[in-house]
GULUMVEX-173484 format. One record per residue (C-alpha): residue number from 0; x, y, z; chain. Coordinates in steps of 0.2 Angstrom, whole numbers. Layout:
N
REC  num  xx  yy  zz  chaine
REC  NUM  X  Y  Z  A .
...
***
This chain:
304
REC  num  xx  yy  zz  chaine
REC  0  1035  1252  590  A .
REC  1  1053  1250  587  A .
REC  2  1065  1241  599  A .
REC  3  1071  1259  603  A .
REC  4  1055  1266  608  A .
REC  5  1052  1250  620  A .
REC  6  1070  1251  628  A .
REC  7  1064  1270  635  A .
REC  8  1057  1273  653  A .
REC  9  1062  1256  658  A .
REC  10  1073  1262  673  A .
REC  11  1093  1267  672  A .
REC  12  1099  1248  675  A .
REC  13  1091  1244  658  A .
REC  14  1097  1258  648  A .
REC  15  1113  1257  655  A .
REC  16  1120  1241  656  A .
REC  17  1132  1238  671  A .
REC  18  1150  1237  669  A .
REC  19  1160  1225  682  A .
REC  20  1177  1233  682  A .
REC  21  1192  1226  693  A .
REC  22  1195  1239  705  A .
REC  23  1212  1241  696  A .
REC  24  1202  1245  680  A .
REC  25  1192  1260  690  A .
REC  26  1209  1268  697  A .
REC  27  1217  1268  682  A .
REC  28  1208  1261  665  A .
REC  29  1216  1260  650  A .
REC  30  1216  1273  636  A .
REC  31  1201  1275  625  A .
REC  32  1205  1264  605  A .
REC  33  1191  1276  598  A .
REC  34  1178  1262  594  A .
REC  35  1174  1252  608  A .
REC  36  1158  1252  617  A .
REC  37  1153  1247  636  A .
REC  38  1169  1250  643  A .
REC  39  1177  1260  655  A .
REC  40  1193  1270  646  A .
REC  41  1203  1286  649  A .
REC  42  1196  1300  638  A .
REC  43  1203  1317  636  A .
REC  44  1194  1331  644  A .
REC  45  1194  1343  630  A .
REC  46  1184  1330  620  A .
REC  47  1170  1328  630  A .
REC  48  1155  1341  624  A .
REC  49  1140  1347  636  A .
REC  50  1125  1337  639  A .
REC  51  1111  1346  631  A .
REC  52  1099  1337  642  A .
REC  53  1107  1340  660  A .
REC  54  1094  1346  672  A .
REC  55  1104  1354  684  A .
REC  56  1105  1374  682  A .
REC  57  1113  1376  698  A .
REC  58  1129  1368  706  A .
REC  59  1135  1375  722  A .
REC  60  1153  1382  721  A .
REC  61  1157  1379  738  A .
REC  62  1153  1358  736  A .
REC  63  1163  1359  719  A .
REC  64  1178  1366  726  A .
REC  65  1177  1352  740  A .
REC  66  1176  1342  725  A .
REC  67  1190  1349  716  A .
REC  68  1201  1346  732  A .
REC  69  1195  1328  733  A .
REC  70  1199  1324  714  A .
REC  71  1215  1334  717  A .
REC  72  1220  1320  733  A .
REC  73  1212  1304  725  A .
REC  74  1208  1307  708  A .
REC  75  1190  1303  701  A .
REC  76  1184  1286  709  A .
REC  77  1167  1285  701  A .
REC  78  1169  1285  681  A .
REC  79  1158  1299  671  A .
REC  80  1146  1291  657  A .
REC  81  1148  1296  640  A .
REC  82  1143  1291  622  A .
REC  83  1152  1294  606  A .
REC  84  1149  1309  595  A .
REC  85  1160  1313  579  A .
REC  86  1175  1321  585  A .
REC  87  1174  1315  602  A .
REC  88  1162  1312  616  A .
REC  89  1145  1319  623  A .
REC  90  1141  1318  642  A .
REC  91  1129  1309  649  A .
REC  92  1133  1310  668  A .
REC  93  1147  1316  678  A .
REC  94  1145  1336  676  A .
REC  95  1150  1340  692  A .
REC  96  1165  1328  691  A .
REC  97  1170  1334  674  A .
REC  98  1170  1353  680  A .
REC  99  1179  1349  695  A .
REC  100  1190  1337  686  A .
REC  101  1194  1355  675  A .
REC  102  1196  1366  689  A .
REC  103  1209  1352  697  A .
REC  104  1219  1355  680  A .
REC  105  1217  1336  673  A .
REC  106  1217  1331  655  A .
REC  107  1209  1315  655  A .
REC  108  1196  1307  667  A .
REC  109  1189  1287  667  A .
REC  110  1173  1287  657  A .
REC  111  1160  1273  652  A .
REC  112  1156  1273  635  A .
REC  113  1140  1267  630  A .
REC  114  1130  1265  617  A .
REC  115  1113  1278  614  A .
REC  116  1103  1276  599  A .
REC  117  1093  1291  598  A .
REC  118  1093  1309  608  A .
REC  119  1076  1304  613  A .
REC  120  1085  1289  623  A .
REC  121  1099  1302  627  A .
REC  122  1086  1313  635  A .
REC  123  1078  1299  646  A .
REC  124  1096  1294  653  A .
REC  125  1102  1310  657  A .
REC  126  1086  1313  666  A .
REC  127  1083  1297  676  A .
REC  128  1102  1296  680  A .
REC  129  1102  1313  687  A .
REC  130  1085  1310  697  A .
REC  131  1090  1294  704  A .
REC  132  1109  1300  707  A .
REC  133  1111  1319  710  A .
REC  134  1104  1330  724  A .
REC  135  1094  1341  713  A .
REC  136  1082  1354  719  A .
REC  137  1064  1352  720  A .
REC  138  1061  1364  703  A .
REC  139  1075  1354  694  A .
REC  140  1064  1337  699  A .
REC  141  1049  1347  692  A .
REC  142  1056  1351  677  A .
REC  143  1063  1334  675  A .
REC  144  1048  1326  677  A .
REC  145  1039  1337  666  A .
REC  146  1051  1334  652  A .
REC  147  1049  1314  655  A .
REC  148  1031  1315  653  A .
REC  149  1032  1329  638  A .
REC  150  1047  1326  628  A .
REC  151  1048  1306  633  A .
REC  152  1030  1302  631  A .
REC  153  1029  1296  650  A .
REC  154  1012  1295  659  A .
REC  155  1015  1302  679  A .
REC  156  1011  1283  682  A .
REC  157  1025  1278  672  A .
REC  158  1037  1291  679  A .
REC  159  1031  1285  696  A .
REC  160  1035  1269  694  A .
REC  161  1054  1272  685  A .
REC  162  1057  1284  699  A .
REC  163  1050  1270  712  A .
REC  164  1041  1285  720  A .
REC  165  1021  1288  722  A .
REC  166  1012  1296  709  A .
REC  167  1005  1308  722  A .
REC  168  1023  1312  724  A .
REC  169  1027  1318  706  A .
REC  170  1010  1324  705  A .
REC  171  1016  1337  720  A .
REC  172  1033  1343  712  A .
REC  173  1025  1346  697  A .
REC  174  1012  1357  704  A .
REC  175  1028  1366  709  A .
REC  176  1028  1373  692  A .
REC  177  1012  1381  692  A .
REC  178  1020  1395  706  A .
REC  179  1026  1412  700  A .
REC  180  1044  1412  692  A .
REC  181  1051  1423  706  A .
REC  182  1046  1409  717  A .
REC  183  1052  1396  707  A .
REC  184  1070  1405  706  A .
REC  185  1071  1405  726  A .
REC  186  1069  1389  727  A .
REC  187  1082  1386  714  A .
REC  188  1094  1394  724  A .
REC  189  1090  1386  741  A .
REC  190  1082  1403  747  A .
REC  191  1067  1393  749  A .
REC  192  1063  1377  754  A .
REC  193  1052  1363  744  A .
REC  194  1039  1362  759  A .
REC  195  1037  1381  760  A .
REC  196  1034  1381  741  A .
REC  197  1023  1367  743  A .
REC  198  1013  1377  757  A .
REC  199  1011  1393  746  A .
REC  200  1002  1382  734  A .
REC  201  986  1381  746  A .
REC  202  984  1401  742  A .
REC  203  974  1400  722  A .
REC  204  980  1418  719  A .
REC  205  997  1422  714  A .
REC  206  995  1439  722  A .
REC  207  993  1429  739  A .
REC  208  1006  1418  735  A .
REC  209  1020  1433  731  A .
REC  210  1014  1441  747  A .
REC  211  1015  1426  758  A .
REC  212  1032  1422  751  A .
REC  213  1040  1439  754  A .
REC  214  1034  1438  772  A .
REC  215  1041  1422  773  A .
REC  216  1058  1428  768  A .
REC  217  1057  1444  779  A .
REC  218  1052  1433  795  A .
REC  219  1060  1418  791  A .
REC  220  1044  1408  794  A .
REC  221  1043  1389  797  A .
REC  222  1035  1377  785  A .
REC  223  1021  1375  797  A .
REC  224  1018  1392  802  A .
REC  225  1017  1394  784  A .
REC  226  1003  1382  784  A .
REC  227  994  1388  798  A .
REC  228  992  1404  789  A .
REC  229  987  1397  774  A .
REC  230  973  1385  782  A .
REC  231  967  1402  794  A .
REC  232  964  1412  777  A .
REC  233  956  1398  767  A .
REC  234  944  1394  782  A .
REC  235  940  1414  783  A .
REC  236  937  1413  765  A .
REC  237  924  1399  767  A .
REC  238  915  1406  782  A .
REC  239  914  1421  770  A .
REC  240  908  1411  755  A .
REC  241  894  1402  766  A .
REC  242  886  1418  773  A .
REC  243  885  1425  756  A .
REC  244  878  1407  751  A .
REC  245  865  1411  764  A .
REC  246  858  1427  759  A .
REC  247  859  1425  740  A .
REC  248  851  1407  741  A .
REC  249  833  1414  737  A .
REC  250  839  1424  722  A .
REC  251  849  1409  714  A .
REC  252  833  1399  717  A .
REC  253  823  1413  707  A .
REC  254  835  1414  695  A .
REC  255  835  1396  692  A .
REC  256  816  1395  690  A .
REC  257  819  1409  677  A .
REC  258  830  1400  668  A .
REC  259  819  1383  668  A .
REC  260  805  1391  660  A .
REC  261  814  1400  645  A .
REC  262  823  1382  644  A .
REC  263  812  1369  648  A .
REC  264  824  1360  658  A .
REC  265  832  1357  675  A .
REC  266  844  1371  679  A .
REC  267  856  1372  692  A .
REC  268  864  1390  699  A .
REC  269  880  1387  709  A .
REC  270  891  1399  718  A .
REC  271  910  1396  718  A .
REC  272  925  1406  727  A .
REC  273  928  1422  724  A .
REC  274  912  1426  718  A .
REC  275  912  1416  703  A .
REC  276  900  1403  698  A .
REC  277  892  1391  686  A .
REC  278  875  1387  676  A .
REC  279  872  1368  673  A .
REC  280  860  1364  662  A .
REC  281  852  1348  660  A .
REC  282  848  1338  644  A .
REC  283  841  1320  642  A .
REC  284  843  1315  625  A .
REC  285  851  1320  610  A .
REC  286  834  1327  603  A .
REC  287  834  1336  618  A .
REC  288  852  1345  615  A .
REC  289  846  1349  598  A .
REC  290  833  1357  604  A .
REC  291  842  1368  617  A .
REC  292  856  1371  605  A .
REC  293  839  1377  593  A .
REC  294  834  1389  606  A .
REC  295  852  1397  608  A .
REC  296  852  1401  589  A .
REC  297  837  1410  592  A .
REC  298  842  1420  604  A .
REC  299  858  1424  597  A .
REC  300  847  1430  581  A .
REC  301  838  1441  593  A .
REC  302  852  1450  599  A .
REC  303  859  1455  581  A .
***
C-alpha cells in the first residue's frame, strides 16, 4: 500500500497541515511566488478553478449576500484552501467565500496552498473539510458519507471515526438516500427537515412515504406527529398480520407437512408483512444438500 493511500481517512488535521501565520499575514499575506506550498498567499480569483468534488449543491442566496457585505467591510478573514494545477489553482475548501468575493468585486483572495498528491486524496479532503466546517443539509451529508465509503474505500466504522460520530448516526444519514427523489429534493431545499425525513423511513412503501410527505407539507405536521402516524399505521398492520397468521396457521402446517414428505427434510413456512412469505428448507450435510438438488433437478425435468 502506498504512503498516499495510508494518509487517507485519518481526518482533516492530518491531511491539511495547520499553518501558524501571524495576524498580519492573515490580513495581508504576500503574493504567491508560484512554487511554494504549505503557505498562505494572495492568489488571483480568476485563476481559481472549481472543486469537482464539492458536496454542497445548494447555496443560500441571502447568506451569500450577507457574506458579500461582510467581505466588503472587513475582507476575507479565513483563507480558502487550494492546490496548484496547470495554469492556476483548484479549490479545495471555501466555495462560499470565493462566490461572495467575486460578487464583492475582489480580484485576489488569501489562500492556503497545499500539496495534494492524488484525486482520491483531493476527494477526501473536500468531503471531510465540508462535513467538518460547513452547514450541509442532511442529504448532502448522506451523499458525502456515501462517497467516502464508495470512492475513498472507507467502511461505515471508519467514516464514523473520522467524523467523530456514532456509527448509527452515519447509518441513519445513509438511509435517507433510500427516500424517493422528490423527498430528497425537499430536504435539500429546506422544505422538509431531516427529522421529518427520518420519520418517513418508518414506511417501507414509497407510496405511503409520498402520501405522508404531501400531508406534512399541506398541514405543517411536526416530526412528532409524523412519528405517531407511522407508529399507528405499523400497529394496525401488525394487528392485521397477527389475525391473518392465526386464521392460516393450520394451512401453513399442512403445507409444511406436504413439502416435508416430498423432500424428506424439515421445512418452515413463514408469513411476512404485506402478504409475502418464505419457505426455509433445512439440510444437514453436503451430501444431504446434493440429495435435495437432485430432487429439484428431477422436478424441473418433469415440468419440461
